[in-house]
C-alpha positions in Angstrom: -28.0 -12.6 -18.3 -26.9 -15.8 -16.5 -23.5 -16.2 -14.9 -20.8 -17.3 -17.3 -18.0 -19.0 -15.5 -15.3 -20.9 -17.4 -14.6 -24.5 -16.2 -10.9 -23.7 -15.5 -11.9 -21.1 -12.8 -10.9 -21.8 -9.2 -13.4 -20.5 -6.7 -12.5 -21.3 -3.1 -15.1 -22.3 -0.5 -16.5 -19.2 1.2 -16.3 -16.8 -1.8 -19.5 -15.0 -2.6 -20.5 -14.1 -6.2 -23.2 -11.7 -7.2 -25.6 -12.1 -10.1 -24.7 -12.0 -13.8 -20.9 -12.2 -13.3 -18.6 -13.3 -16.1 -15.4 -15.1 -15.2 -13.0 -16.1 -17.9 -10.3 -18.8 -18.1 -7.8 -19.5 -15.3 -9.1 -17.0 -12.8 -8.8 -17.6 -9.1 -11.2 -16.2 -6.5 -10.2 -16.5 -2.8 -12.4 -17.6 0.1 -12.7 -14.0 1.5 -13.8 -12.4 -1.7 -17.3 -10.9 -2.1 -17.8 -10.1 -5.8 -20.7 -7.8 -6.8 -23.3 -8.1 -9.5 -22.3 -7.8 -13.1 -18.6 -7.9 -12.6 -16.4 -9.2 -15.5 -13.1 -11.0 -15.1 -11.4 -11.5 -18.5 -8.8 -14.3 -17.8 -6.0 -15.1 -15.4 -7.3 -12.6 -12.8 -6.5 -13.2 -9.1 -8.9 -11.9 -6.5 -7.7 -12.7 -3.0 -7.8 -11.7 0.7 -10.7 -10.1 2.6 -11.9 -8.2 -0.5 -15.3 -6.7 -1.1 -16.1 -5.6 -4.6 -19.1 -3.7 -5.8 -21.1 -4.0 -9.0 -20.0 -3.6 -12.6 -16.3 -3.8 -12.2 -14.0 -5.1 -15.0 -10.8 -6.9 -14.4 -8.5 -7.5 -17.4 -5.9 -10.3 -17.7 -3.4 -10.8 -14.9 -4.9 -8.1 -12.7 -4.0 -9.2 -9.1 -6.2 -7.7 -6.4 -6.4 -8.2 -2.7 -3.0 -9.9 -2.1 -0.8 -9.3 0.9 1.0 -5.9 1.2 4.6 -5.5 0.3 5.4 -4.3 3.9 8.0 -6.0 6.0 6.0 -5.1 9.1 3.0 -7.1 7.9 2.7 -10.3 10.0 -0.4 -11.9 8.4 -3.0 -9.9 10.4 -6.5 -9.9 8.8 -6.8 -6.7 6.8 -9.2 -5.7 4.0 -9.7 -4.2 0.6 -12.9 -2.4 -0.3 -13.7 -1.6 -3.9 -16.8 0.3 -5.1 -18.6 0.0 -8.4 -17.9 0.7 -12.1 -14.1 0.5 -11.9 -11.7 -0.8 -14.6 -8.5 -2.7 -13.7 -6.4 -3.1 -16.8 -3.8 -5.7 -17.5 -1.4 -6.6 -14.7 -2.8 -4.0 -12.3 -2.0 -4.8 -8.7 -3.9 -3.8 -5.5 -3.0 -4.8 -2.0 -5.0 -5.1 1.2 -4.3 -2.8 4.2 -1.9 -3.3 7.1 -2.7 -3.5 10.8 -0.5 -0.4 11.5 -2.1 1.7 8.7 -5.8 1.4 9.4 -6.3 -2.1 8.0 -8.2 -1.1 4.9 -7.3 -0.1 1.3 -10.2 1.6 -0.3 -11.1 2.4 -3.9 -14.2 4.3 -4.8 -16.3 4.3 -7.9 -15.7 4.7 -11.7 -12.0 4.7 -11.5 -9.8 3.7 -14.5 -6.6 2.0 -13.6 -4.5 1.3 -16.6 -2.0 -1.5 -17.2 0.6 -2.2 -14.5 -0.8 0.5 -12.2 0.0 -0.3 -8.6 -2.0 0.6 -5.5 -0.2 -0.3 -2.3 -1.5 -1.0 1.2 -3.8 1.4 3.0 -4.2 3.7 0.0 -7.5 5.7 -0.1 -8.9 6.5 -3.6 -12.0 8.5 -4.3 -14.1 8.4 -7.5 -13.4 9.1 -11.2 -9.6 8.8 -10.9 -7.4 7.9 -13.8 -4.1 6.2 -13.2 -2.1 5.8 -16.4 0.2 2.9 -17.3 2.6 1.9 -14.5 1.6 4.7 -12.2 2.6 3.7 -8.7 1.2 4.6 -5.3 3.2 3.7 -2.2 1.5 2.9 1.0 -1.0 5.2 2.8 -1.4 7.5 -0.3 -4.7 9.4 -0.7 -6.0 10.3 -4.2 -9.0 12.5 -4.3 -11.9 12.6 -6.8 -11.2 12.9 -10.5 -7.4 13.3 -10.1 -5.1 12.1 -12.9 -1.8 10.4 -12.2 0.3 10.1 -15.4 2.2 7.1 -16.7 5.3 5.8 -14.8 4.7 8.4 -12.0 5.4 7.5 -8.4 3.7 8.9 -5.3 5.6 8.7 -2.0 4.1 7.2 1.2 1.5 9.3 3.0 1.2 11.9 0.2 -2.1 13.3 -1.0 -3.1 14.1 -4.6 -5.9 16.7 -4.5 -9.3 16.8 -6.3 -9.0 17.2 -10.1 -5.2 17.5 -9.9 -3.1 16.5 -12.9 0.2 14.7 -12.2 2.2 14.5 -15.4 3.9 11.4 -16.6 7.2 10.2 -15.2 6.8 12.5 -12.1 8.1 11.8 -8.6 5.7 13.1 -5.9 7.2 13.4 -2.4 4.8 16.1 -1.1 1.1 16.7 -1.5 0.0 17.6 -5.1 -2.5 20.4 -4.8 -6.1 20.2 -6.1 -6.8 21.7 -9.5 -3.0 22.2 -10.1 -0.6 20.8 -12.7 2.2 19.0 -11.0 5.0 17.6 -13.2 8.7 16.5 -12.9 11.3 14.6 -11.0 11.3 16.0 -8.4 8.0 17.5 -9.1 7.1 21.2 -9.3 3.7 22.9 -9.7 2.8 24.7 -13.0 -0.4 26.6 -12.3 -4.0 25.5 -12.6 -5.2 22.5 -14.6 -7.0 24.8 -17.0 -7.8 22.3 -19.7 -9.0 19.6 -17.3 -11.2 22.1 -15.4 -12.7 23.5 -18.7 -13.6 19.9 -19.7 -15.6 19.7 -16.5 -17.4 23.0 -17.3 -15.9 24.9 -14.5 -16.9 28.6 -15.0 -14.4 31.1 -16.3 -14.8 33.3 -13.2 -13.8 30.3 -11.0 -10.7 29.6 -13.2 -9.7 33.3 -12.8 -10.2 33.2 -9.0 -8.1 30.0 -8.8 -5.4 31.5 -11.0 -5.2 34.7 -8.9 -5.2 32.8 -5.6 -2.4 30.4 -6.8 -0.3 33.4 -7.9 -0.9 35.3 -4.6 0.2 32.3 -2.6 3.1 31.0 -4.7 4.2 33.5 -7.3 4.0 36.9 -5.6 6.5 38.6 -3.3 4.3 37.9 -0.4 5.3 35.3 2.2 3.3 32.0 2.2 1.1 33.0 5.1 0.5 36.5 3.7 -0.4 35.0 0.3 -2.8 32.6 1.9 -4.4 35.5 3.9 -4.8 37.5 0.7 -6.3 34.6 -1.2 -8.7 33.8 1.6 -9.8 37.4 1.8 -10.2 38.1 -1.9 -11.3 34.8 -3.4 -12.1 32.6 -0.4 -15.8 32.6 -1.1 -15.2 30.6 -4.3 -15.5 26.9 -3.3 -12.5 25.8 -5.5 -10.3 28.4 -3.9 -11.5 27.6 -0.4 -10.6 23.9 -1.0 -7.2 24.8 -2.3 -6.5 26.9 0.7 -7.7 24.2 3.1 -5.6 21.6 1.3 -2.5 23.7 1.7 -3.1 24.6 5.4 -4.0 21.0 6.4 -0.9 19.4 4.6 1.4 17.5 6.9 4.1 16.9 4.3 4.0 20.3 2.7 2.8 20.8 -0.9 4.6 20.6 -4.2 5.6 24.1 -5.2 
């Protein structure tokens, strides 16, 4: 398929476009943008900054990607945005480049689905297969691990992490790390056990679900202290990879985890 670029599109000198791209009316592509093969921009999309985009990404109307961060410390230093392949950016989604003080790079992996009005701030690090529902908002320096779900109108505080295959419910406020495989909901958020439905959909074996459930209860819902609960979980179920990851996530947390 040949490139299809509407005559109203503005492409600044220096921009690099891959093969088979489709760019709809009134889009703007900045000089520092490198757009991969097979990407599709519907209309009124802005791609800016030092932004590298992989193949097969889709950008819906008014998505604004690669603009300056909303950080008062930002002084115009050259920072970047790196986006993988197969991602979807729905209407009015916003993504900012990094900051000099935060590592300089915002990263988004592959096959993520970012719904309308989702916001990814400077220096965020996103893995693969993530879903951010409508108006979900990430502050700066947030890390979202593979296949996590962040519900509509939820906000994640600066420097927080959301673990692998975690489920953050809609309208939640996350000010500490949301654990992998766990349901986290509310303002302020609390944890509500393992994400059973989501894990079943990913064909996680029943014995793994049982081990996760037992480990979670030992750590957070027993009469044991936190360190004693972690020790018991490690001893009894630590050979289960999901449990091992949960334990490591908790022990490595700098902000503490949502309980």
